[in-house]
matplotlib code that plots the C-alpha trace (Angstrom):
import matplotlib.pyplot as plt

x = [0.0, 1.4, 0.4, -0.6, 0.8, -1.0, 1.0, 0.2, 2.3, 2.6, 3.4, 5.6, 5.8, 2.1, 2.1, 2.5, 3.4, 2.7, 4.7, 3.2, 0.4, -2.3, -5.0, -8.3, -10.7, -13.7, -12.3, -11.5, -15.0, -16.5, -14.3, -15.3, -19.0, -18.6, -16.8, -19.5, -22.2, -20.4, -20.1, -23.7, -24.8, -22.8, -24.1, -27.6, -27.2, -25.6, -28.4, -31.0, -29.3, -29.1, -32.8, -33.8, -31.8, -33.3, -36.8, -36.2, -35.0, -38.0, -40.4, -38.8, -39.1, -42.7, -43.5, -41.7, -43.6, -46.9, -46.1, -44.9, -48.1, -50.3, -48.4, -48.6, -52.4, -52.8, -50.8, -52.9, -56.1, -54.5, -53.7, -57.2, -58.5, -56.2, -57.6, -61.1, -62.7, -64.3, -60.9, -59.3, -62.1, -61.9, -58.2, -58.6, -61.1, -59.1, -55.9, -57.8, -56.2, -59.0, -59.2, -62.3, -63.4, -61.8, -63.5, -64.9, -61.9, -59.3, -58.8, -58.2, -58.3, -56.2, -56.7, -53.2, -54.1, -57.0, -60.4, -59.4, -59.2, -55.7, -55.4, -51.6, -50.6, -47.1, -44.1, -42.9, -46.4, -47.0, -43.6, -43.9, -47.3, -46.2, -43.1, -44.8, -44.7, -48.5, -48.9, -45.9, -47.8, -50.6, -48.1, -46.6, -50.1, -51.0, -47.7, -48.1, -51.6, -51.9, -54.3, -55.8, -56.0, -58.2]
y = [0.0, 3.0, 6.4, 8.8, 12.2, 14.9, 16.6, 20.2, 23.0, 25.7, 29.2, 30.5, 33.9, 34.4, 33.6, 36.7, 36.5, 39.6, 40.2, 43.6, 43.5, 46.1, 46.8, 45.5, 48.4, 46.5, 46.1, 49.8, 50.7, 48.3, 49.8, 53.3, 52.4, 50.7, 53.7, 56.1, 53.8, 53.6, 57.4, 57.8, 55.3, 56.9, 60.4, 59.1, 57.6, 60.8, 63.0, 60.7, 61.0, 64.8, 64.9, 62.8, 64.9, 68.1, 66.6, 65.8, 69.4, 70.7, 68.6, 69.9, 73.5, 73.0, 71.5, 74.4, 76.9, 75.3, 75.3, 78.9, 80.0, 78.2, 79.8, 83.3, 82.9, 81.8, 84.9, 87.1, 85.7, 86.2, 89.8, 90.4, 89.0, 91.4, 94.3, 93.4, 96.1, 93.4, 91.9, 95.3, 96.3, 92.9, 93.3, 96.9, 95.7, 92.7, 94.7, 97.4, 100.2, 102.6, 103.8, 105.5, 106.7, 109.9, 113.3, 115.0, 117.4, 115.0, 113.1, 114.9, 113.4, 115.1, 115.1, 115.5, 115.6, 118.0, 116.5, 113.0, 110.3, 108.9, 105.1, 104.8, 104.6, 103.2, 105.1, 106.1, 107.3, 109.3, 110.9, 111.9, 113.4, 115.1, 116.6, 117.9, 121.7, 122.0, 120.6, 122.3, 125.3, 123.1, 120.9, 124.0, 125.1, 121.7, 121.4, 124.8, 124.0, 122.5, 119.8, 119.6, 116.1, 115.6]
z = [0.0, -1.1, 0.1, -2.6, -2.2, -3.9, -6.5, -5.8, -6.6, -4.0, -5.0, -2.4, -4.0, -3.4, 0.3, 2.4, 6.0, 7.9, 11.0, 12.0, 14.6, 13.8, 16.4, 15.5, 14.8, 16.0, 19.5, 19.6, 18.6, 21.1, 23.8, 22.9, 22.9, 26.3, 27.7, 26.5, 28.0, 31.4, 31.5, 30.5, 33.2, 35.9, 34.9, 35.0, 38.4, 39.7, 38.3, 39.8, 43.2, 42.9, 41.9, 44.8, 47.2, 45.9, 46.1, 49.8, 50.4, 48.6, 50.7, 53.9, 52.7, 51.7, 55.1, 56.8, 54.7, 55.5, 59.2, 59.1, 57.2, 59.7, 62.6, 61.0, 60.5, 64.1, 65.2, 63.0, 64.6, 68.1, 67.2, 66.1, 69.4, 71.3, 69.3, 70.2, 72.5, 74.8, 75.4, 76.1, 78.6, 80.3, 80.8, 82.1, 84.6, 85.6, 86.1, 87.9, 85.9, 86.5, 82.9, 81.6, 78.1, 76.9, 77.4, 74.2, 73.7, 74.8, 71.6, 68.3, 64.9, 62.3, 58.5, 57.2, 53.5, 53.3, 53.8, 52.6, 55.1, 55.7, 55.5, 55.4, 59.0, 58.4, 59.8, 56.4, 55.2, 58.4, 58.5, 54.8, 55.5, 58.6, 57.1, 54.0, 53.4, 53.4, 56.9, 58.5, 59.8, 61.0, 63.0, 64.6, 65.7, 67.1, 69.0, 70.6, 71.8, 75.2, 75.9, 79.4, 80.7, 83.7]

ax = plt.figure().add_subplot(projection="3d")
ax.plot(x, y, z, "-o")
ax.set_aspect("equal")
plt.show()
């Protein structure tokens, strides 16, 4: 038994052996895509964490605002109750202050701007009205008058 050997001719001149190692472009692209994906994922997680933290701060601020609004409304109601004439007279009687209603000439109401009623009783509004040139003579007259208190 003889072994047949194929009679093929090889062309050694057409065989190219490359000794250089070039990087595979597909692996570089895959690495770049994975890097971008990791950066995007970490950014998304960080943004979600920041959003959750700000939502918690916002909830605390809203709660504080509602509590503050409720307290302010309660204080306004308390102030109105202190301005009530019945409350004032009851406190005067309870503290035995001996106060009585004013006599007819004892209280004077001034119209600082002609005959119009003044509704701005803030410090700035009153000081502006009192220091105006129109009312300067009237102020001097009022200051010089003496009011007799019984």
